[in-house]
C-alpha positions, 0 to 999 in steps of 0.5 A, spaced: 234 564 713 230 562 719 233 555 718 240 557 718 239 562 724 236 556 728 241 551 726 247 556 728 244 557 735 243 549 736 251 548 734 253 554 738 249 551 744 252 544 742 259 546 742 260 552 747 258 548 754 263 543 752 270 547 753 266 550 759 265 543 762 272 541 761 275 547 764 271 546 770 273 539 771 280 540 770 279 546 775 276 541 780 281 536 779 287 540 780 283 543 787 282 536 789 289 534 788 292 540 792 288 538 798 
């Protein structure tokens, strides 16, 4: 059970930052284009 929790946290931290980075990059691109 401990191994499952560990892998779950690892997958969580591997996949969660991806959409955040993508959204941030898109926002920065749009803001730069406007200016």
